[in-house]
Residue frames relative to the residue before (quaternion, step in Angstrom):
aa qw qx qy qz dx dy dz
X 1.0000 0.0000 0.0000 0.0000 0.00 0.00 0.00
X 0.6641 0.4981 -0.3103 0.4632 3.57 0.93 -0.90
X 0.6531 0.5033 -0.3202 0.4665 3.57 0.96 -0.85
X 0.6526 0.5189 -0.3148 0.4536 3.55 0.97 -0.86
X 0.6553 0.5033 -0.3086 0.4713 3.58 1.00 -0.85
X 0.6468 0.5123 -0.3160 0.4685 3.57 1.02 -0.82
X 0.6544 0.5302 -0.3101 0.4410 3.56 1.01 -0.83
X 0.6882 0.4462 -0.2822 0.4976 3.58 1.14 -0.55
X 0.6742 0.5368 -0.2928 0.4141 3.58 1.11 -0.65
X 0.7102 0.4989 -0.3036 0.3932 3.58 0.71 -0.99
X 0.6323 0.5005 -0.3815 0.4518 3.68 0.91 -0.55
X 0.6422 0.5155 -0.3239 0.4657 3.59 1.04 -0.76
X 0.6417 0.5212 -0.3239 0.4601 3.58 1.01 -0.80
X 0.6492 0.5041 -0.3138 0.4754 3.59 0.97 -0.86
X 0.6417 0.5295 -0.3204 0.4529 3.59 1.01 -0.84
X 0.6496 0.5109 -0.3175 0.4650 3.59 1.00 -0.81
X 0.6484 0.5155 -0.3182 0.4610 3.59 0.95 -0.87
X 0.6712 0.4892 -0.2971 0.4710 3.58 0.90 -0.91
X 0.6211 0.5459 -0.3389 0.4487 3.58 1.03 -0.80
X 0.6757 0.4760 -0.2910 0.4818 3.58 0.88 -0.95
X 0.6411 0.5502 -0.3235 0.4263 3.58 0.96 -0.88
X 0.7480 0.3949 -0.2186 0.4867 3.59 0.92 -0.88
X 0.7027 0.4796 -0.2779 0.4461 3.60 1.01 -0.73
X 0.5909 0.6188 -0.3780 0.3536 3.61 1.00 -0.71
X 0.6496 0.4943 -0.3575 0.4537 3.70 0.83 -0.72
X 0.6353 0.5152 -0.3346 0.4681 3.59 1.03 -0.72
X 0.6435 0.5128 -0.3180 0.4711 3.56 0.97 -0.86
X 0.6622 0.5070 -0.3148 0.4533 3.60 0.91 -0.88
X 0.6184 0.5371 -0.3433 0.4596 3.59 1.04 -0.72
X 0.6901 0.4695 -0.2826 0.4728 3.58 0.84 -0.98
X 0.6612 0.5090 -0.3130 0.4535 3.58 0.92 -0.89
X 0.6514 0.5224 -0.3172 0.4497 3.60 0.96 -0.83
X 0.6260 0.5560 -0.3424 0.4262 3.58 1.05 -0.69
X 0.7097 0.4198 -0.2562 0.5045 3.60 1.21 -0.42
X 0.5573 0.6303 -0.3925 0.3716 3.62 1.20 -0.23
X 0.5054 -0.5944 0.5242 0.3412 3.52 -1.30 0.39
X 0.6655 -0.5258 0.3486 0.3989 3.55 -1.19 0.51
X 0.6414 0.5314 -0.3347 0.4407 3.59 0.98 -0.75
X 0.6628 0.4903 -0.3065 0.4757 3.59 1.05 -0.70
X 0.6260 0.5520 -0.3451 0.4294 3.59 1.07 -0.69
X 0.7669 0.3516 -0.1892 0.5024 3.59 0.90 -0.91
X 0.4281 0.7098 -0.4629 0.3140 3.60 1.26 0.07
X 0.4834 -0.6650 0.4892 0.2911 3.57 -1.09 0.73
X 0.6605 0.4373 -0.2984 0.5324 3.59 1.26 -0.33
X 0.4141 -0.7346 0.4682 0.2639 3.63 -0.50 1.10
X 0.1968 -0.7506 0.6223 0.1031 3.56 -1.02 0.87
X 0.2029 -0.8324 0.5080 0.0887 3.58 -0.23 1.28
X 0.7781 0.2155 -0.1249 0.5767 3.59 1.09 -0.65
X 0.2595 -0.7830 0.5438 0.1542 3.63 -0.49 1.13
X 0.1036 -0.8437 0.5254 0.0387 3.56 0.42 1.26
X 0.7478 0.2746 -0.1721 0.5795 3.59 1.06 -0.75
X 0.0520 0.8688 -0.4882 0.0649 3.53 0.74 1.12
X 0.2125 -0.7540 0.6085 0.1264 3.52 -1.37 0.17
X 0.3510 -0.7307 0.5512 0.1975 3.55 -1.26 0.52
X 0.3835 0.7608 -0.4647 0.2413 3.59 1.26 0.12
X 0.6107 0.5506 -0.3591 0.4415 3.60 1.12 -0.60
X 0.6480 0.4954 -0.3151 0.4851 3.59 1.02 -0.76
X 0.6129 0.5488 -0.3468 0.4504 3.57 1.07 -0.72
X 0.6627 0.4911 -0.3060 0.4754 3.58 0.94 -0.87
X 0.6480 0.5228 -0.3243 0.4490 3.57 1.00 -0.77
X 0.7005 0.4727 -0.2779 0.4567 3.58 0.85 -0.96
X 0.7372 0.4024 -0.2277 0.4927 3.58 1.09 -0.65
X 0.3871 0.7099 -0.5000 0.3103 3.57 1.19 0.33
X 0.6512 -0.5656 0.3455 0.3697 3.55 -1.16 0.62
X 0.8663 0.1059 -0.0966 0.4784 3.55 -0.90 1.01
X 0.2827 0.7991 -0.5021 0.1713 3.61 1.18 0.30
X 0.7306 0.4359 -0.2623 0.4554 3.60 0.67 -1.04
X 0.5933 0.5414 -0.3697 0.4672 3.60 1.13 -0.48
X 0.6570 0.5010 -0.3011 0.4761 3.56 1.01 -0.83
X 0.6056 0.5426 -0.3509 0.4645 3.59 1.07 -0.71
X 0.6706 0.4945 -0.2956 0.4674 3.57 0.90 -0.93
X 0.6492 0.5124 -0.3186 0.4631 3.59 0.97 -0.83
X 0.6622 0.5053 -0.3109 0.4578 3.59 0.92 -0.87
X 0.6597 0.4980 -0.3110 0.4692 3.58 0.91 -0.87
X 0.6524 0.5242 -0.3158 0.4471 3.59 0.96 -0.85
X 0.6906 0.4766 -0.2811 0.4658 3.57 0.81 -1.02
X 0.6816 0.4945 -0.2954 0.4513 3.58 0.86 -0.96
X 0.6844 0.4923 -0.2950 0.4496 3.59 0.81 -0.97
X 0.6845 0.4860 -0.2968 0.4552 3.58 0.85 -0.93
X 0.6616 0.5033 -0.3200 0.4545 3.60 0.91 -0.83
X 0.6576 0.4981 -0.3146 0.4696 3.61 0.99 -0.79
X 0.6753 0.4961 -0.3044 0.4530 3.60 0.84 -0.93
X 0.6804 0.4858 -0.2966 0.4617 3.60 0.84 -0.93
X 0.6585 0.5053 -0.3167 0.4591 3.59 0.97 -0.82
X 0.6362 0.5224 -0.3339 0.4593 3.61 1.03 -0.71
X 0.6596 0.5090 -0.3158 0.4540 3.58 0.92 -0.87
X 0.6961 0.4629 -0.2774 0.4734 3.59 0.82 -0.99
X 0.6787 0.4969 -0.2997 0.4502 3.58 0.90 -0.91
X 0.6204 0.5506 -0.3471 0.4376 3.58 1.03 -0.73
X 0.6804 0.4703 -0.2851 0.4843 3.58 0.92 -0.88
X 0.6679 0.5013 -0.3053 0.4576 3.59 0.94 -0.87
X 0.6626 0.5039 -0.3096 0.4596 3.59 0.93 -0.87
X 0.6386 0.5153 -0.3308 0.4661 3.60 1.01 -0.75
X 0.6613 0.5033 -0.3132 0.4597 3.59 0.94 -0.84
X 0.6752 0.4936 -0.2975 0.4603 3.59 0.92 -0.87
X 0.7128 0.4710 -0.2574 0.4515 3.58 1.00 -0.81
X 0.7935 0.3579 -0.1609 0.4651 3.57 0.82 -1.00
X 0.7564 0.3638 -0.1928 0.5083 3.59 1.10 -0.59
X 0.2649 -0.7362 0.6026 0.1573 3.54 -1.20 0.59
X 0.1582 0.7851 -0.5783 0.1555 3.57 -0.54 1.16
X 0.6233 -0.5572 0.4019 0.3735 3.53 -1.25 0.49
X 0.7871 0.2820 -0.2340 0.4961 3.55 -0.86 0.99
X 0.3647 0.7578 -0.4759 0.2574 3.58 1.28 0.15
X 0.6893 0.4689 -0.2885 0.4710 3.61 0.84 -0.93
X 0.6339 0.5215 -0.3343 0.4631 3.58 1.03 -0.73
X 0.6202 0.5413 -0.3374 0.4567 3.57 1.05 -0.75
X 0.6615 0.4983 -0.3036 0.4710 3.59 0.93 -0.89
X 0.6324 0.5329 -0.3280 0.4566 3.57 1.03 -0.78
X 0.6478 0.5102 -0.3128 0.4713 3.58 0.97 -0.84
X 0.6344 0.5286 -0.3256 0.4606 3.58 1.01 -0.82
X 0.6640 0.4982 -0.3053 0.4666 3.59 0.95 -0.85
X 0.6408 0.5130 -0.3245 0.4701 3.58 1.00 -0.78
X 0.6469 0.5164 -0.3136 0.4654 3.57 1.00 -0.82
X 0.6320 0.5318 -0.3316 0.4559 3.58 1.09 -0.70
X 0.7104 0.4533 -0.2570 0.4731 3.59 1.03 -0.77
X 0.5811 0.6163 -0.3798 0.3718 3.60 1.13 -0.51
X 0.3773 -0.7145 0.5357 0.2453 3.63 -0.90 0.85
X 0.4113 -0.7424 0.4774 0.2275 3.55 -0.65 1.12
X 0.5674 0.6292 -0.3888 0.3621 3.59 1.10 -0.57
X 0.6651 0.5107 -0.3206 0.4405 3.61 1.03 -0.71
X 0.6898 0.4646 -0.2779 0.4808 3.60 1.24 -0.28
X 0.3611 0.7637 -0.4776 0.2414 3.58 1.26 0.13
X 0.6524 0.5167 -0.3281 0.4468 3.61 0.94 -0.84
X 0.6601 0.4953 -0.3119 0.4708 3.59 0.93 -0.86
X 0.6402 0.5173 -0.3224 0.4675 3.58 0.99 -0.82
X 0.6404 0.5265 -0.3270 0.4536 3.58 0.95 -0.84
X 0.6676 0.5019 -0.3098 0.4543 3.60 0.90 -0.87
X 0.6345 0.5239 -0.3326 0.4608 3.59 1.02 -0.76
X 0.6941 0.4689 -0.2755 0.4717 3.56 0.86 -0.98
X 0.6396 0.5264 -0.3302 0.4525 3.59 1.00 -0.79
X 0.6846 0.4788 -0.2911 0.4662 3.59 0.88 -0.90
X 0.6732 0.4666 -0.2936 0.4928 3.59 1.22 -0.41
X 0.3939 -0.7405 0.4536 0.3011 3.60 1.34 0.04
X 0.5155 0.6443 -0.4105 0.3881 3.59 0.97 0.87
X 0.2988 0.7450 -0.5372 0.2591 3.57 1.11 0.58
X 0.8185 0.1959 -0.1858 0.5072 3.57 -1.20 0.67
X 0.5435 0.5574 -0.4222 0.4645 3.55 1.00 0.93
X 0.4927 -0.6738 0.4696 0.2876 3.57 -1.13 0.65
X 0.5466 0.6530 -0.3937 0.3462 3.60 1.18 -0.46
X 0.7145 0.4086 -0.2908 0.4878 3.67 0.68 -0.90
X 0.5990 0.5609 -0.3641 0.4405 3.58 1.08 -0.64
X 0.6574 0.4974 -0.3014 0.4791 3.58 0.96 -0.86
X 0.6546 0.5274 -0.3157 0.4401 3.58 0.94 -0.88
X 0.7098 0.4446 -0.2727 0.4735 3.59 0.86 -0.90
X 0.6001 0.5293 -0.3677 0.4738 3.61 1.07 -0.56
X 0.6255 0.5341 -0.3328 0.4611 3.56 1.02 -0.80
X 0.6821 0.4842 -0.2908 0.4644 3.59 0.93 -0.87
X 0.5851 0.5838 -0.3724 0.4221 3.58 1.13 -0.53
X 0.7746 0.3550 -0.1759 0.4930 3.57 0.88 -0.95
X 0.4902 0.7079 -0.4143 0.2949 3.60 1.23 -0.30
X 0.6631 0.5049 -0.3474 0.4298 3.69 0.77 -0.80
X 0.6616 0.4951 -0.3076 0.4717 3.59 0.89 -0.91
X 0.6523 0.5239 -0.3165 0.4470 3.58 0.95 -0.85
X 0.6544 0.5078 -0.3169 0.4621 3.59 0.93 -0.85
X 0.6874 0.4883 -0.2937 0.4502 3.59 0.81 -0.97
X 0.6687 0.4964 -0.3082 0.4599 3.59 0.96 -0.80
X 0.6928 0.4649 -0.2858 0.4714 3.59 0.84 -0.93
X 0.5654 0.5871 -0.3855 0.4325 3.59 1.14 -0.52
X 0.6519 0.5119 -0.3153 0.4621 3.58 1.00 -0.78
X 0.6678 0.4962 -0.3072 0.4620 3.58 0.98 -0.75
X 0.6597 0.4963 -0.3162 0.4674 3.58 0.94 -0.84
X 0.6357 0.5285 -0.3315 0.4547 3.59 1.04 -0.73
X 0.6550 0.5204 -0.3134 0.4494 3.59 1.15 -0.56
X 0.6058 0.5332 -0.3613 0.4671 3.60 1.23 -0.26
X 0.4315 -0.7200 0.4683 0.2758 3.66 -0.55 1.05
X 0.5206 -0.6422 0.4695 0.3099 3.55 -1.02 0.83
X 0.5813 0.6217 -0.3711 0.3713 3.56 1.11 -0.68
X 0.5955 0.5666 -0.3724 0.4310 3.60 1.10 -0.56
X 0.6680 0.4758 -0.2993 0.4876 3.56 0.96 -0.85
X 0.6577 0.5190 -0.3162 0.4451 3.57 0.93 -0.87
X 0.6333 0.5223 -0.3322 0.4645 3.58 1.04 -0.74
X 0.6527 0.5079 -0.3141 0.4662 3.58 0.99 -0.83
X 0.6619 0.4992 -0.3049 0.4687 3.58 1.01 -0.78
X 0.6132 0.5310 -0.3436 0.4732 3.58 1.11 -0.64
X 0.6837 0.4825 -0.2784 0.4715 3.57 1.10 -0.73
X 0.7051 -0.4930 0.2557 0.4408 3.58 1.24 0.15
X 0.5224 0.6307 -0.4280 0.3822 3.62 1.20 -0.01
X 0.4350 -0.6353 0.5599 0.3060 3.52 -1.19 0.53
X 0.6843 -0.4655 0.3330 0.4518 3.58 -1.26 0.14
X 0.6460 0.5184 -0.3203 0.4597 3.57 1.00 -0.78
X 0.6627 0.4953 -0.3043 0.4722 3.59 0.95 -0.84
X 0.6361 0.5216 -0.3316 0.4619 3.59 1.01 -0.77
X 0.6471 0.5124 -0.3209 0.4645 3.57 1.04 -0.76
X 0.6977 0.4801 -0.2755 0.4546 3.57 0.86 -1.00
X 0.7651 0.4061 -0.2065 0.4550 3.59 0.84 -0.95
X 0.7689 0.3561 -0.1818 0.4989 3.60 1.06 -0.67
X 0.7704 0.3846 -0.2092 0.4636 3.58 0.65 -1.11
X 0.6696 0.5518 -0.3131 0.3862 3.57 0.78 -1.04
X 0.6636 0.4931 -0.3437 0.4454 3.68 0.83 -0.75
X 0.6658 0.5049 -0.3085 0.4545 3.61 1.11 -0.58
X 0.6485 0.5351 -0.3125 0.4421 3.59 1.25 -0.21
X 0.3321 0.7868 -0.4766 0.2087 3.60 1.26 0.09
X 0.6658 0.4826 -0.3433 0.4538 3.70 0.79 -0.78
X 0.6667 0.5010 -0.3086 0.4575 3.58 0.97 -0.80
X 0.6424 0.5175 -0.3210 0.4653 3.56 1.01 -0.78
X 0.6533 0.5037 -0.3143 0.4698 3.59 1.02 -0.76
X 0.6532 0.5172 -0.3195 0.4514 3.59 0.95 -0.85
X 0.7079 0.4514 -0.2701 0.4713 3.57 0.84 -0.93
X 0.6333 0.5162 -0.3447 0.4622 3.60 1.03 -0.67
X 0.6246 0.5257 -0.3421 0.4653 3.61 1.05 -0.69
X 0.6483 0.5059 -0.3145 0.4742 3.58 0.95 -0.87
X 0.6754 0.4971 -0.2976 0.4563 3.58 0.91 -0.91
X 0.6323 0.5349 -0.3287 0.4539 3.57 1.01 -0.79
X 0.6744 0.4880 -0.3009 0.4654 3.59 0.85 -0.94
X 0.6589 0.5225 -0.3121 0.4421 3.60 0.92 -0.90
X 0.7197 0.4384 -0.2569 0.4732 3.57 0.79 -1.01
X 0.6540 0.5323 -0.3186 0.4329 3.60 0.97 -0.81
X 0.7568 0.4054 -0.2047 0.4701 3.60 0.98 -0.85
X 0.4854 0.7099 -0.4309 0.2734 3.61 1.17 -0.37
X 0.1195 -0.8351 0.5366 0.0187 3.59 -0.82 1.01
X 0.6953 0.5023 -0.3370 0.3881 3.68 0.61 -0.97
X 0.6812 0.5067 -0.3118 0.4266 3.60 0.87 -0.88
X 0.6791 0.4656 -0.3029 0.4798 3.60 0.89 -0.85
X 0.5993 0.5580 -0.3632 0.4445 3.61 1.11 -0.55
X 0.7095 0.4473 -0.2545 0.4814 3.58 1.03 -0.79
X 0.7583 0.4138 -0.2125 0.4568 3.59 0.83 -1.00
X 0.8112 0.2145 -0.0772 0.5386 3.60 0.97 -0.81
X 0.1248 0.8453 -0.5088 0.1052 3.54 0.85 0.97
X 0.7446 0.4192 -0.2196 0.4707 3.59 1.08 -0.67
X 0.8054 -0.0699 0.0821 0.5828 3.62 0.92 -0.81
X 0.7695 0.3289 -0.2700 0.4762 3.58 -1.39 0.10
X 0.2665 0.7920 -0.4990 0.2298 3.54 0.94 0.95
X 0.3601 -0.7050 0.5648 0.2330 3.55 -1.35 0.11
X 0.7451 -0.4665 0.2613 0.3985 3.56 -1.30 0.23
X 0.5730 0.5817 -0.4197 0.3965 3.69 0.96 -0.48
X 0.6526 0.4833 -0.3212 0.4871 3.61 1.05 -0.65
X 0.5867 0.5926 -0.3557 0.4221 3.56 1.13 -0.66
X 0.6310 0.5629 -0.3344 0.4160 3.59 1.06 -0.70
X 0.6833 0.5091 -0.2925 0.4340 3.60 1.15 -0.45
X 0.6168 0.6153 -0.3317 0.3619 3.61 1.21 -0.17
X 0.5677 0.6147 -0.3933 0.3810 3.63 1.20 -0.09
X 0.3567 0.6979 -0.5235 0.3341 3.50 0.37 1.35
X 0.1779 -0.7664 0.6099 0.0949 3.54 -1.17 0.66
X 0.6935 -0.4500 0.3443 0.4450 3.57 -1.29 -0.05
X 0.7028 0.4493 -0.2534 0.4899 3.57 1.26 -0.40
X 0.7434 -0.3444 0.2189 0.5299 3.61 1.24 0.09
X 0.7310 -0.4008 0.3109 0.4565 3.53 -1.28 -0.32
X 0.3434 -0.6936 0.5955 0.2155 3.53 -1.14 0.76
X 0.1912 -0.8456 0.4881 0.1011 3.57 0.20 1.31
X 0.6106 0.5576 -0.3626 0.4300 3.58 1.03 -0.63
X 0.6950 0.4479 -0.2672 0.4950 3.57 0.88 -0.95
X 0.6204 0.5414 -0.3469 0.4490 3.58 1.06 -0.69
X 0.6814 0.4685 -0.2907 0.4814 3.59 0.92 -0.84
X 0.6235 0.5190 -0.3422 0.4742 3.59 1.05 -0.67
X 0.6543 0.4987 -0.3086 0.4775 3.58 0.97 -0.84
X 0.6442 0.5146 -0.3242 0.4638 3.61 1.00 -0.76
X 0.6315 0.5251 -0.3294 0.4658 3.57 1.05 -0.74
X 0.6533 0.4960 -0.3062 0.4831 3.57 0.96 -0.88
X 0.6507 0.5288 -0.3103 0.4480 3.58 0.99 -0.84
X 0.7093 0.4686 -0.2637 0.4557 3.60 1.01 -0.78
X 0.5221 0.6817 -0.4059 0.3130 3.61 1.15 -0.49
X 0.6643 0.4995 -0.3464 0.4349 3.68 0.77 -0.81
X 0.6422 0.5187 -0.3300 0.4578 3.59 0.99 -0.77
X 0.6566 0.5039 -0.3113 0.4670 3.58 0.96 -0.86
X 0.6493 0.5165 -0.3214 0.4564 3.59 0.94 -0.83
X 0.6741 0.4853 -0.2957 0.4720 3.59 0.87 -0.95
X 0.6584 0.5142 -0.3220 0.4455 3.59 0.95 -0.82
X 0.6823 0.4811 -0.3040 0.4589 3.60 0.85 -0.88
X 0.6315 0.5212 -0.3402 0.4624 3.59 1.10 -0.57
X 0.8017 0.3139 -0.1356 0.4903 3.57 0.92 -0.93
X 0.3857 0.7933 -0.4448 0.1550 3.60 1.23 -0.22
X 0.6702 0.5128 -0.3289 0.4238 3.63 0.82 -0.87
X 0.7445 0.3919 -0.2294 0.4894 3.55 0.69 -1.09
X 0.6249 0.5472 -0.3500 0.4331 3.60 1.07 -0.65
X 0.6705 0.4781 -0.2996 0.4817 3.61 0.89 -0.90
X 0.6515 0.4976 -0.3097 0.4817 3.58 0.96 -0.82
X 0.6453 0.5286 -0.3167 0.4514 3.57 1.05 -0.75
X 0.6463 0.5161 -0.3206 0.4616 3.56 0.96 -0.82
X 0.6639 0.5057 -0.2991 0.4626 3.58 0.98 -0.88
X 0.6947 0.4751 -0.2863 0.4578 3.56 0.82 -1.01
X 0.6838 0.4942 -0.2984 0.4463 3.57 0.89 -0.86
X 0.6445 0.5398 -0.3243 0.4337 3.58 1.17 -0.49
X 0.7705 0.3736 -0.1929 0.4791 3.62 1.06 -0.59
X 0.6897 0.4392 -0.2907 0.4970 3.60 1.22 -0.09
X 0.6747 0.4788 -0.3697 0.4230 3.54 -1.23 0.48
């Protein structure tokens, strides 16, 4: 009985500790965004902003070019996710269902690309974009964000397509469907969890990316990660406005995650063990 009780208790205790460890910084960010300046710089920590204020959010929303940056971030993130899903879906189907020369080498290259750190290629990317006269443009930013998430998307969707029996497509083709119609009507509806999981990953990656936009779009056509660095005064950092801006920046990710969490988590698990 004691062993059984201990076996049930310690995993829950570890889960609670990890939950507090990861959630507390987020809570402190949100709480700080509502605190008055005197409470923020106080040597005595103020855990509950009982006499809160919204002035930090006001400064964040009225900062220069805020809504333009929101539109740019949404455009870049949405386009990169949509394009990566379309390309990855076709590539994953070809790798899974078709046998062609170089198939294993292609998968190996995709895995290597997934493991490669993009930060070490920033200089090469900058030189390519500069020589193409496309600095301070959203087009190269969208293209490179798409390439960042493409390897993971292909590998994940490959597992889902492999889990769909070939007999379903063959039955549809026997009933008169073309290969394209069989894919759209039979396979594609079964890939919804995988599409949600990969789109969530792509959204988070593109939305949070900072080094590349700092190098390529330093003067104009910027995104919200750069916006977070501008809350400074002659007397130092404006921590209240910075925390308010960080809270606003994190809201879209939280909303998308809570909407997709069930199917996205299930999709990540299923795609990792199949194929």
